[in-house]
C-alpha positions as MATLAB code, in Angstrom:
seq = 'MQNSQLVAIIKRLEAMIEAQDSEVQVRRFEKEGVEKCIVTKT';
ca = [
       0.050    0.477   -0.024;
       1.170    3.735   -0.898;
       1.251    6.159    1.471;
      -0.768    8.544   -0.357;
      -3.486    5.737    0.388;
      -2.503    5.603    3.994;
      -2.948    8.917    5.197;
      -6.327    8.664    3.447;
      -7.804    6.087    5.217;
      -6.205    8.125    8.428;
      -7.607   11.386    7.403;
     -11.187    8.894    6.905;
     -10.941    7.455   10.377;
     -10.171   11.322   12.264;
     -11.960   12.650   10.573;
     -15.214   10.005   11.967;
     -13.928   10.391   15.326;
     -14.350   14.396   15.155;
     -17.660   13.781   14.035;
     -19.550   16.237   16.458;
     -23.139   14.839   15.319;
     -24.913   11.644   17.259;
     -25.454    9.966   13.677;
     -24.219    6.165   13.108;
     -20.702    6.726   11.461;
     -19.365    3.764    9.042;
     -16.593    3.521    6.659;
     -15.872    1.302    3.956;
     -12.481    0.671    2.436;
     -12.219   -2.091   -0.573;
      -9.350   -2.139   -2.447;
      -9.728   -3.203   -6.492;
     -13.780   -3.027   -5.568;
     -13.179   -5.244   -3.200;
     -14.768   -4.681    0.154;
     -11.803   -4.950    2.689;
     -12.756   -3.496    6.118;
     -16.265   -1.416    7.439;
     -16.258    0.441   10.484;
     -18.693    1.994   12.664;
     -18.982    4.793   15.400;
     -21.871    4.874   17.444;
];
């Protein structure tokens, strides 16, 4: 995995942490169209 991809993933996760709303947040991560991970913040 290239550093630029890692930076993008980390930024998406940081945005989840910093969000102040009470909605459930879900981030899906894919590689070559195949879902590899789902992260949920409740």
